[in-house]
N, C-alpha and C positions, 0 to 999 in steps of 0.2 A: 262380650263383644260379638256383634253379628258378623258372620262370614259373608263374603260376596258370593253371588250365584256361581261365578266361575270356580271359586275355591271349593264350594260345596260340591259342584259337579266333579271336580278332580278327586276330592276325597271319597266320593262314592264309587269311583272306578277301581278296578283291581290293578295294583301296581306290580308290574313285572320288570325286573332289572336284568339286562343282558350285558354283562361285562365282556369286553373283547379287547383286553389290554395287551394281547400278543399279536394283534393285527398288524400286518405289514401290507399296506395297499399295493395291489399289483403283484404280490409275491406269494399268494396262497392258493391260487388256482380255484378249484371248485368250492372249497370251503368258504372263500370270500364271496363268491357268487351267491352261495347259499345264504350267508349271513345278510347280505345286502337285500336280496329278494325277500327273505323272511321278514325283515323289519319293514320293508315297503308294504307288505301285505298286512302285518300286524298294525301298522298305523291306521288302517281302515276300520279297525275294531273299536266301536265307540265306547265299549265298557272296559277297555284296557288303558291303563296309564303306563306306556312303555318308555323305559329309560335305557339309553345306550351309553355305556361307559367305554371311552376310546382313548388311545394314546394320542399325543399331539399330532403325529403324522397322519392320523386318520380323521382329523377334524373336517366336518362338512360332508362326510360320506353318507350320512343317514338322514334323509329328509322325512318330515312328518312325525317324528318322535322327538322327545327331549334328549338331546345329545349332551353328555357331560364329558368335557375334555380334561384329561389329566396331563397338564403340560410338563410335569416332571418325568413323564415316561416317553421315551422315543424308541419304540420297539424296532428290532431288526431281525433278519431271518435266520441267523446262525443259532446253533444250539446254545452256545455260550451267551449270546444276546438274550435269548428267550429265558435262559436260566436266571440271568440278572434281573429280568422283569419279574419273574416269579419271586425271587428273594426280596426285591424292593417292595412288592405288594403284599407280602405275607405277614407283615407286622400288624398287630391288632390296632396300631395307631395310624395306619395308612389312610390318607385323606379320602380315598375312594370308598372306604367302608361306610362313610356317612350316608352315601347314596342308597345303602341297603335298608336304612331305617324306614319302616312302614311297608316294606316289600311283602307281597303275598307269596311270591315265587322269585327265585334267582335262577336264571338259565344261562349256561355257558355254551354258546353255539360254536365256539372255536375250541371246545374240549377242555382247555387248560383252566382250572378253577381258581382264578385270581380276580379280585381279592378274596380272602377268606370270607365265607358267608357268616352272617351272624347266627347265633344259636337259635334254633326254632324255626328258621326260614326253610321251607322246602326247596330242595335243589334238583335241578334238571341239568344233565350233561348230554351234549351231542357227541357221540363217538363215531367218527366217520369211518374208521377201520381199525383193525388190529394187525396191520401189516408187519409191525415189528416182531410179532410172534410168528406169523405165517411165513415171512421171508426174512428171518433175522440176519442172514448174511449180507443183506443190502444196507444194513445200518451199522454204524460204528458202535463201540461199546458205550461211549458217553450218550449217544442218541438213544440207544435202547434203555439205558438207565433213566434218562430224562422222561421217556414215555411211560415207563413203569410207574414213576412217581406222579406224573401229571395226567396220565390217561387211565392206567389200570386201577390204582388205589382209589381215586375219586369215583370211578365207575362203581366200585363195590359199595361206596357210601351214599351214592346218589339215590334220591327217592325214585326217580325215573331216568332211564337212559333212552335217548332218542337216537336212532340210527337210520341210515338212508336206503337200505335194501334188506331183503330177506337173507341174502348171502351174508351181509355183515352181522345180522342178528345171530345167525347160526354160528359164525366164527367167534363172536363175543361170548356166546354161551359155552362153546367148546374150549376157548382159550382162557377165559376169566372165571368160568363157573357161575355166571349170573343166572338168576331165576328168569326164564323166558318171559314170565308175566310182568317183570319190571322193565322190559324193553319194548318200546313203541317204534314201529317202522313208519317213517314219513318219507316216501320217495321224493326226490328232487323234481323240479319243474323246469319248463321251458317258457321263455317270454315269447309268446306266439305273436305279439305285435311287432317285436323286433326281428324275429326270424320268420320270414315269409317265403312261400314256395316260389321257385324260379325254374321255369322249364325251357329257358332259352339256350343259346349256344354255350357249351362248356369249353374251357381252355384246357390245354394238354399238361395239366399238373396234378399231382397228388398232394393233398393237404394233411399235415399232422400238427395240430395245435396242442402242445404239451411242453412243460418245462423239462429240461434234460436231467431229470432224476433217473437213477439207475433202473428202477422198475418200469420206466416208460419205454425202454427197449429200442432206442433210436438206432443202435448199431445194426441190429438185424433188419430193420426197415430199410436202412441205406443199402445194405447188402442185397435185399430183395429188389430194390429199385435198380441196382446195378445189373442184376440178373435179367430183369425185364428189358433193359436197354441193350444188353448183349443179344437178346432175342429179337431185336429190331424195333422196340418201342422208342418213341421220342418223348415219353413222359418225363417231366421235371418233378422235383420234390420241393415243396415249400413248407418250412418249419416255422412255427411261432412259439413264444413262451420264453421263460427265463433260463439262466444258466447256460447260455450259448457257448461259452468258453469250454465247457465240459465236452462238447461235441468234437473238438479237434478240427483238423483240416477237412473241409467238406469237398466232395467232387464238384466240378464246374457246373454240373446240371442240378445241383442242390443249393438252396439259399436258406439262411436263417434270418428272419426278420425281427426277432426279439419280441419284446412286449409291444403288441400293436393295439391301437384303440379298438373299442368294440365295433365301431362302424366299419373299420377295415377288415376285421375278422369276419363280420357278417358278409361282406362282399367276397371274401375268399371262399366261404361256404357256398355262395351263390354261383361261383365261377369255376370251382374245382371239378375235375373229371371224377374224383373219388375222394372220400375221406378214408384214410387208413388209420387204424387205431390198434397198434400192436402191444399195448401195455400188458405186462405180466401180472398186474394186480390192480384192481379198481374196487373201491367201496361202492361207487355208483358209476360214474362215467358220463358226464354231460355232453361232450362234443359229438358223439354219435347221434344223440337226439337232436341237437342243434343243427347238425347237418341234414338229418331227415326232414326237419321243419323247413329247410331251405331247398328241398328237392335235390339234395346231393346223395348219390349212392354211397353206401358205407360197407367197408370191409373191416371187421373187428375181431379181436382175439377172443378165443373161447375160454377166457380165464376170469376169475373173480366174479363180479356181478354182471359182466357184460352180456352173457347169454340171457340173464333175467331182464336186463334193460332193453336189449335189442330185439328179443323175440325172433320172429321169422323175417324181420325186415332188413337184415344185413347178411352178408356172406361172412361166415365165421371161419377162423383158422387157428391152427396151433402156433402161438407166438414164438415158440422156440425153434421153429422149422422155417428157414429162409425160403425154400421153394414153395412151401404152403402159403406164406405171406404173398409172394409174387403171384401165385395162381389165383388167390382170393382177390387181389387188386384187379387182375385181368378180368375175372368173372364178374366182379361188381360193376365194372365199367360196361361190359357187354350186356349185363342184365339190367341196365338202367330203367328200361320201360316197365319192368316187373317190380323193381325195388322201390322206385319213387312212390307209387301209390301205397305200397305196403308201409313205407316209412311214414308217410303223412298220417295214415290211420294209427300207426303205433304211437307216434309222438303226441297225438291228440289225447292220449290217456294221462299225460303228465302235465300238471299245471302247478304254478307256485301258490295259487289259491288253495288247492287241495293240500299241498304241503303245509301251509300255514294253519289250515283248519285242524290238522292233526295235532299241531303244537298247542293251539288254543284249547283244544279239548283236554290236553294234559294240564295246562295251567289252571283251568277252571276246576278240574278234579282235585288238584293238590290244594288250591286256595280254599276249597269248600269242605275239605275232609274234616 
């Protein structure tokens, strides 16, 4: 039987399957941004046949590639929910495994390797951080155990581990003992079309877009803002992201807007006096770059990957010292004329195209070995 030209063309392309069965749309921060931007860029590669495996709640998120929805999966954000997803997909008879037939590479961009890969298919795992080893006190015992099973053990078996910063690579080597040659660094990017410079009038508020996870350090930022106001500032604080109930009662000059649409977040970047980013630990840290791309001055913690990402384009501070956070916010606002051009030059180094190219190089090497 003769094949159609379309079938022949599809057969000639390299099939790359990206399972994302633990995806919770709107609830995964930078890792979701990464997955969506990566697949958007991969869809432009004419020699790749990209297949995205997603749970029912993520249907329609990935344009330009073949999206396979597994309706029996309805992932949610808790450790127990994610563990149930892992257990349901670990069976050799799980329906999603059929999509791995003919794959040249299987890549798990959200780290957790489900469904089980078929024997002989090269495996790539993106490991966004090893925070559960570096800051174990911020994780419950079940969460640490979950990450050991779904992060650490698969990383040791993966053909290639992709991570997002040199900081992460160093910590992965130190904590998991991986060979550095098996780890590829692919820095994240910024959508430069969406985040454009704005040099107009700024409003009197500080922005922090981050879910209220313990390492995000909201409490010290709120204390620093209170200190600034005691010193005569009229600055307000605007918070976005999930888990708002964990913040408790906020002062009247602070507001939590929750999960906001991308267009609203972009306008906040364009109108804030300053982005404050006091996180105790980041594998990468996209908001400082998105703020820089919008012409917004940045004050950022000197922890994790943030010095690597921000370079000399932000005022850095000790995130455990409230007076240092307050002083850095004040300095960033007063140094706007210096910081904005530095930020625009800095963010120009980061693109999703470059991030995707690093992935494509890995796929081609593994498919052709």
